[in-house]
MIFIKOL-175534 format. One line per 5 residues: number of its first residue (from 1); their letters; for each residue x, y, z of C-alpha. Coordinates in nm, 4 decimals, decimal comma. Layout:
# MIFIKOL-175534
NUM	A	X:Y:Z; ...
# end
This chain:
# MIFIKOL-175534
1	MPPTL	0,0000:0,0000:0,0000; 0,1309:0,3525:-0,0781; 0,1953:0,5727:0,2253; -0,0805:0,8013:0,3516; -0,0310:1,1628:0,2449
6	NALLL	-0,1849:1,4690:0,4085; -0,4053:1,7091:0,2134; -0,5339:2,0489:0,3250; -0,8357:2,1994:0,1465; -0,9222:2,5653:0,2109
11	ENIHP	-1,2009:2,8087:0,1157; -1,4994:2,5741:0,1264; -1,3968:2,3557:-0,1666; -1,6746:2,1210:-0,2763; -1,6803:1,8080:-0,0530
16	DAALR	-1,6418:1,5795:-0,3545; -1,2745:1,6823:-0,3621; -1,2150:1,5463:-0,0124; -1,4032:1,2257:-0,0953; -1,1945:1,1645:-0,4061
21	LRASG	-0,8669:1,2397:-0,2304; -0,9552:1,0068:0,0582; -1,0323:0,7353:-0,1956; -0,6771:0,7867:-0,3266; -0,5287:0,7341:0,0191
26	FDVRS	-0,5045:1,0917:0,1475; -0,5777:1,2078:0,4998; -0,7818:1,5225:0,4300; -0,8453:1,8294:0,6450; -1,0958:2,0847:0,5123
31	LERAL	-1,1548:2,4460:0,6188; -1,4216:2,6853:0,4942; -1,1984:2,9930:0,5010; -0,8689:3,1181:0,3623; -0,5631:3,1381:0,5864
36	GPSEL	-0,3229:3,4291:0,6228; 0,0468:3,3788:0,5434; 0,1718:3,2927:0,8920; -0,1261:3,0699:0,9723; -0,0966:2,8984:0,6348
41	GRALK	0,2735:2,8332:0,6890; 0,1993:2,6601:1,0184; -0,0908:2,4627:0,8726; 0,1260:2,3252:0,5900; 0,3601:2,1319:0,8198
46	GVAVL	0,3522:1,7749:0,6923; 0,1035:1,8582:0,4144; 0,1725:1,7091:0,0702; -0,1226:1,8537:-0,1209; -0,2902:2,1943:-0,0797
51	GIRSK	-0,6254:2,2933:-0,2290; -0,7101:2,6643:-0,2563; -0,9431:2,9020:-0,4363; -0,8992:3,2730:-0,5050; -0,8435:3,4167:-0,1535
56	TRLTK	-0,5391:3,2215:-0,0374; -0,2042:3,3854:-0,1166; 0,0687:3,1297:-0,1767; 0,3924:3,3260:-0,1489; 0,7618:3,2441:-0,1597
61	EVLRS	0,7756:3,2860:0,2186; 0,4905:3,0398:0,2715; 0,6585:2,7868:0,0416; 0,9805:2,8098:0,2418; 0,7891:2,6900:0,5473
66	APDLL	0,6303:2,3956:0,3610; 0,9090:2,1521:0,2659; 0,6666:1,8585:0,2425; 0,4376:2,0285:-0,0092; 0,4323:1,8431:-0,3419
71	AVGAF	0,1422:1,9998:-0,5280; -0,1158:2,2770:-0,5144; -0,4609:2,2580:-0,6663; -0,6356:2,5849:-0,7543; -1,0029:2,4839:-0,7494
76	CVGTD	-1,0837:2,7662:-0,9915; -0,9520:2,9033:-1,3202; -0,7026:3,1654:-1,2023; -0,3661:3,0947:-1,0391; -0,2703:3,4594:-0,9923
81	NADLP	-0,2719:3,4271:-0,6136; 0,0071:3,1676:-0,6256; 0,3706:3,2639:-0,6870; 0,4192:3,0263:-0,9794; 0,7946:3,0877:-1,0285
86	ACTDT	0,8519:3,0187:-0,6581; 0,6403:2,7027:-0,6787; 0,8405:2,5865:-0,9795; 1,1759:2,6617:-0,8189; 1,0816:2,4625:-0,5074
91	GVAVF	0,9482:2,1658:-0,7056; 0,5800:2,2219:-0,6288; 0,3463:2,1396:-0,9164; 0,0373:2,3577:-0,9579; -0,2889:2,2499:-1,1198
96	NAPFS	-0,6083:2,4445:-1,1902; -0,9469:2,3931:-1,3565; -0,9291:2,5876:-1,6834; -1,2547:2,4563:-1,8301; -1,4754:2,3276:-1,5491
101	NTRSV	-1,6677:2,6491:-1,4708; -1,6662:2,7962:-1,8211; -2,0337:2,7367:-1,8831; -2,1409:2,8758:-1,5462; -1,9607:3,2083:-1,5948
106	AELAI	-2,0810:3,2405:-1,9544; -2,4424:3,1732:-1,8552; -2,4328:3,4358:-1,5810; -2,2851:3,6918:-1,8217; -2,5548:3,6378:-2,0830
111	GEVIM	-2,8292:3,6355:-1,8200; -2,7028:3,9685:-1,6895; -2,6949:4,1182:-2,0395; -3,0652:4,0377:-2,0706; -3,1465:4,1755:-1,7244
116	LLRGV	-2,9512:4,4960:-1,7860; -3,0992:4,5703:-2,1274; -3,4466:4,5174:-1,9844; -3,3755:4,7164:-1,6663; -3,5116:4,4280:-1,4615
121	FEKSR	-3,3231:4,4926:-1,1384; -3,4335:4,8554:-1,1154; -3,7950:4,7504:-1,1857; -3,7654:4,4847:-0,9167; -3,6176:4,7308:-0,6656
126	RLHAG	-3,9038:4,9753:-0,7221; -4,1647:4,7052:-0,6896; -4,0099:4,5885:-0,3621; -4,0509:4,9492:-0,2484; -4,4211:4,9347:-0,3394
131	IWDKS	-4,3992:5,1284:-0,6676; -4,5792:4,9824:-0,9704; -4,3679:5,0915:-1,2693; -4,5102:4,9137:-1,5740; -4,3345:5,0785:-1,8673
136	SAGAR	-4,1366:4,9808:-2,1756; -3,9133:5,2878:-2,1519; -3,5499:5,1880:-2,1859; -3,6280:4,8163:-2,2131; -3,4611:4,6463:-2,5101
141	EVRGK	-3,4386:4,2986:-2,6577; -3,0968:4,1383:-2,6985; -3,1829:4,0083:-3,0457; -3,0009:4,2101:-3,3085; -2,7710:4,3782:-3,0553
146	KLGIV	-2,3929:4,3554:-3,0609; -2,2107:4,1746:-2,7797; -1,8512:4,2917:-2,7449; -1,6082:4,0536:-2,5757; -1,2676:4,1616:-2,4470
151	GYGNI	-1,0651:3,8451:-2,3889; -1,1698:3,5581:-2,6127; -1,0575:3,2603:-2,4072; -1,2690:2,9651:-2,2975; -1,5301:3,1766:-2,1183
156	GAQAG	-1,5418:3,4562:-2,3740; -1,5884:3,2107:-2,6607; -1,8613:3,0221:-2,4740; -2,0441:3,3478:-2,3949; -2,0282:3,4368:-2,7627
161	LLAEG	-2,1892:3,1094:-2,8663; -2,4710:3,1568:-2,6135; -2,5241:3,5136:-2,7364; -2,5475:3,4002:-3,0991; -2,8183:3,1570:-2,9969
166	LGMEV	-3,0203:3,4602:-2,8828; -2,9688:3,6375:-3,2140; -2,6874:3,8688:-3,1068; -2,3931:3,9686:-3,3246; -2,0639:3,8868:-3,1520
171	LYFDL	-1,7480:4,0962:-3,1793; -1,4311:4,0247:-2,9852; -1,0747:4,1327:-2,9277; -0,7885:3,9261:-2,7904; -0,4155:3,9885:-2,7962
176	LEKLS	-0,3654:3,6391:-2,9371; -0,4963:3,5078:-3,2645; -0,7942:3,2904:-3,1694; -1,0154:3,0709:-3,3811; -1,3578:3,2355:-3,3976
181	MGNAK	-1,6416:3,0216:-3,2672; -1,9697:3,0371:-3,4574; -1,9986:3,3650:-3,6464; -1,7982:3,5771:-3,4025; -1,5849:3,8460:-3,5675
186	RCRSM	-1,2421:3,9513:-3,4467; -1,1838:4,3272:-3,4229; -0,8496:4,4911:-3,4857; -0,8391:4,6666:-3,1485; -1,0130:4,6790:-2,8133
191	AEVLQ	-1,1271:5,0316:-2,8966; -1,3157:4,9008:-3,1994; -1,5042:4,6502:-2,9834; -1,5926:4,9186:-2,7280; -1,7223:5,1595:-2,9913
196	KADAL	-1,9494:4,9020:-3,1559; -2,0818:4,7055:-2,8580; -2,4327:4,7394:-2,7171; -2,3164:4,5161:-2,4321; -1,9499:4,4746:-2,3386
201	TVHVD	-1,8237:4,1849:-2,1285; -1,4644:4,1427:-2,0076; -1,2984:3,8018:-1,9687; -0,9234:3,8505:-1,9167; -0,6773:3,7212:-1,6583
206	DRPRN	-0,5122:3,9052:-1,3700; -0,1652:3,9544:-1,5122; -0,0196:4,3004:-1,4308; -0,0722:4,4439:-1,7799; -0,4493:4,3974:-1,7385
211	AGLIG	-0,4719:4,6108:-1,4235; -0,6836:4,9153:-1,5066; -0,7555:4,7809:-1,8546; -1,0970:4,9495:-1,8497; -1,0831:5,3037:-1,7157
216	EAELR	-1,2235:5,6494:-1,7859; -1,0974:5,6696:-2,1455; -1,2235:5,3218:-2,2371; -1,5681:5,3756:-2,0839; -1,6052:5,6963:-2,2851
221	LLKPG	-1,5718:5,4893:-2,6023; -1,8874:5,2942:-2,5239; -2,1925:5,4106:-2,7151; -2,4703:5,5830:-2,5145; -2,7059:5,3242:-2,3708
226	AVFLN	-2,4485:5,0434:-2,3701; -2,4179:4,8110:-2,0709; -2,0945:4,6843:-1,9188; -2,0028:4,3568:-1,7438; -1,6925:4,2396:-1,5583
231	LSRGR	-1,6817:3,8762:-1,4483; -1,3053:3,8375:-1,4849; -1,0759:3,9995:-1,2262; -1,1341:4,2877:-0,9874; -0,8274:4,4928:-1,0805
236	VVDLK	-0,9235:4,5016:-1,4483; -1,1787:4,7824:-1,4114; -1,1522:5,1252:-1,2474; -1,4679:5,1136:-1,0336; -1,4614:5,4881:-0,9628
241	ALARA	-1,4610:5,5609:-1,3351; -1,7404:5,3085:-1,3841; -1,9472:5,4722:-1,1092; -1,9030:5,8133:-1,2745; -2,0107:5,6777:-1,6133
246	LKDGR	-2,3238:5,5301:-1,4555; -2,4098:5,8435:-1,2574; -2,3581:6,0622:-1,5652; -2,5856:5,8379:-1,7712; -2,3126:5,7660:-2,0243
251	IAGAA	-2,3803:5,3943:-1,9905; -2,7161:5,2384:-1,9105; -2,6133:4,9708:-1,6635; -2,3407:4,7452:-1,5309; -2,2898:4,4029:-1,3771
256	VDVFP	-1,9827:4,3380:-1,1622; -1,8936:4,0031:-1,0067; -1,5321:4,0678:-0,9034; -1,3713:4,3469:-0,7016; -1,0186:4,4749:-0,6260
261	EEPSA	-1,0666:4,3969:-0,2572; -1,2973:4,1129:-0,1554; -1,3898:3,9797:0,1903; -1,2144:3,6591:0,2906; -1,5302:3,4771:0,4021
266	SGDPF	-1,9052:3,4723:0,3418; -2,0905:3,7029:0,5787; -1,8087:3,9555:0,6074; -1,9008:4,3224:0,5439; -1,8464:4,4687:0,1986
271	RCGLQ	-1,8553:4,8188:0,0538; -1,7873:4,9598:-0,2906; -1,8784:5,2732:-0,4849; -2,1333:5,0967:-0,7045; -2,3764:5,0135:-0,4274
276	DLPNV	-2,7204:5,1771:-0,4410; -2,6824:5,2796:-0,8072; -2,9813:5,1950:-1,0276; -2,9489:4,9209:-1,2903; -2,6303:4,7845:-1,1372
281	ILTPH	-2,6063:4,4126:-1,0650; -2,3521:4,3274:-0,7956; -2,2703:3,9647:-0,7249; -2,0127:3,8290:-0,4741; -1,7670:3,6553:-0,7100
286	IGGST	-2,0116:3,3768:-0,7975; -1,9525:3,3491:-1,1720; -1,8339:2,9906:-1,1360; -2,0360:2,9135:-0,8239; -2,2882:2,6628:-0,9485
291	LEAQR	-2,3297:2,3129:-0,8137; -2,2395:2,1708:-1,1523; -1,9233:2,3771:-1,1869; -1,8033:2,3128:-0,8322; -1,8555:1,9371:-0,8686
296	NIAAY	-1,6704:1,9397:-1,1993; -1,3854:2,1426:-1,0514; -1,3651:1,9192:-0,7433; -1,3405:1,6081:-0,9581; -1,0925:1,7467:-1,2090
301	VSDKL	-0,8441:1,9135:-0,9730; -0,8491:1,6438:-0,7039; -0,7840:1,3771:-0,9675; -0,4912:1,5792:-1,1069; -0,3447:1,6165:-0,7578
306	AQYAR	-0,3803:1,2450:-0,6880; -0,2305:1,1460:-1,0239; 0,0709:1,3667:-0,9620; 0,1244:1,2612:-0,6008; 0,0689:0,8901:-0,6653
311	AGDSF	0,2060:0,8436:-1,0188; 0,4086:1,1565:-1,0997; 0,1760:1,2564:-1,3840; 0,2154:1,6321:-1,4467; -0,0091:1,6600:-1,7517
316	YSVNF	-0,2004:1,9925:-1,7520; 0,0091:2,1408:-1,4719; 0,0327:2,5174:-1,5170; 0,3993:2,5393:-1,4129; 0,5591:2,1971:-1,4649
321	PQVQL	0,6784:2,0289:-1,7843; 0,3927:1,8238:-1,9274; 0,4402:1,4495:-1,8722; 0,1640:1,1892:-1,9054; 0,2827:0,8602:-1,7556
326	PILQG	0,1768:0,4953:-1,7744; 0,0524:0,3170:-1,4637; 0,3347:0,2011:-1,2378; 0,3325:-0,1781:-1,2111; 0,5859:-0,3913:-1,0261
331	QHRLL	0,8584:-0,1241:-1,0317; 0,9805:0,1811:-0,8476; 0,9455:0,5226:-1,0079; 1,2018:0,7935:-0,9401; 1,0820:1,1515:-0,9938
336	HVHRN	1,3667:1,3996:-1,0266; 1,2927:1,7726:-1,0483; 1,5963:1,9828:-1,1301; 1,7037:2,3191:-1,2629; 1,7127:2,3115:-1,6415
341	VPGVM	2,0889:2,2948:-1,6965; 2,2937:2,0625:-1,9208; 2,4194:1,7257:-1,8014; 2,1607:1,6267:-1,5402; 2,0310:1,3199:-1,7244
346	SQINT	2,3862:1,2032:-1,7826; 2,4551:1,2202:-1,4093; 2,1330:1,0369:-1,3238; 2,2043:0,7561:-1,5680; 2,5680:0,7285:-1,4614
351	ILASN	2,4599:0,6756:-1,1006; 2,2082:0,4099:-1,2005; 2,4558:0,2307:-1,4273; 2,7334:0,2341:-1,1661; 2,4933:0,0651:-0,9241
356	GINIT	2,3946:-0,2004:-1,1780; 2,0366:-0,0731:-1,2060; 1,8521:-0,1384:-1,5309; 1,6151:0,1319:-1,6578; 1,2754:-0,0065:-1,7603
361	GQYLE	1,1280:0,3295:-1,8638; 1,2486:0,6867:-1,8726; 1,0878:1,0205:-1,9556; 1,2158:1,3769:-1,9591; 1,0443:1,7075:-2,0289
366	TNERI	1,1726:2,0567:-1,9609; 1,0530:2,4146:-1,9554; 1,2502:2,7360:-1,9272; 1,3096:2,6890:-1,5509; 1,3156:2,3180:-1,4670
371	GYAIT	1,3560:1,9680:-1,5975; 1,1343:1,6803:-1,4880; 1,2945:1,3378:-1,5246; 1,1002:1,0195:-1,4498; 1,2817:0,6865:-1,4343
376	DIPRR	1,1221:0,3462:-1,3725; 1,3570:0,0842:-1,2284; 1,3333:-0,2632:-1,0689; 1,2475:-0,2762:-0,7010; 1,5842:-0,4068:-0,5790
381	YAADV	1,8606:-0,1479:-0,5365; 2,0899:-0,0160:-0,2644; 1,9367:0,2363:-0,0268; 2,2118:0,4905:-0,0835; 2,1201:0,5215:-0,4536
386	LDELR	1,8519:0,7743:-0,3610; 2,1063:0,9774:-0,1656; 2,3368:0,9772:-0,4673; 2,0542:1,1004:-0,6904; 1,9716:1,3775:-0,4446
391	GVRAT	2,3330:1,4857:-0,4760; 2,3053:1,5372:-0,8517; 2,3940:1,8894:-0,9532; 2,0894:2,1202:-0,9821; 1,8527:1,8845:-0,7966
396	IRLRA	1,5415:2,0559:-0,6610; 1,3457:1,7522:-0,5415; 1,3643:1,3743:-0,5644; 1,0729:1,1437:-0,4907; 1,0451:0,7674:-0,5087
401	LY	0,7127:0,5975:-0,5764; 0,6774:0,2353:-0,4704
# end
């Protein structure tokens, strides 16, 4: 039987993740909240696998205090809250769920476009206040309108397909050349998308160049009566500029699901400058928070963590070289993570040959920072062979699977 490994799951990850990890031989501890740096460092003592969502900050300092950590699972799309170079340099593989909540975010975006163009939330607010406001003023169908998409990744493309099904024309801009889905049309610039869109939705990542991507100048490019949505990252949009555009009537409505500063737990107080504005939909970072998406994410990420910890399979890791491995049967598997410098494989094989060890399977993949060498060998070998392999120049981490 393989040894029991410890897993720590934070931020109320779907319970299916714990069930699947326990079935793979992990001892699992789950918490509903994120942990601060010092508390996280203490909690990671003896932990092999960490599961997080968007609130936990995995820093270089935290990693230094977690020598037993093998892998991190981001049970979400983004990995911006993890220091990926530091993870790589300490031999910690990181996995995420790039596709599992795509449909949920896209559905919410399209639903909000409909609600904003119809002014439903303002009508609902007035009716809750006892005011009967039956009027077609300002209410518009989505059919025939243009949906502008900034960031045409998995979610943006899916939102475009849903919008086309409602009869919308889809325009998008992405820095990379992307294959258009359906009848979506690529624009030459973000400004072109903004100027043409009746509804603009943003789906970009949190890399530094996207901070403040949508500000005063960009919002002024939107046509009068347009609506704006951000379900991507909180730093992408200048909320003060958005509030001014709404108060001035330059845009007709907005939906925001993500914020520059977000509470660490449900029930915590929250304030932002968009509260109490008419025709503004505010949601607490729930774009991917459907039962279907969370189950899918729990299954996908927990399986990736287990496959890496138990078999060394790094396929779809966001920071490790991509290696998809066969099932280990009747052998030992040596997993050697090292800095990507010349001569490491030669040293590994020299050590094995000098100890009379036959190689039954060997795999190597590299990226710009590290190499990942996997070697399957017979079960019988001297105990000090592992110490010799740890002494190989540029070694970051050596593991043996039995």
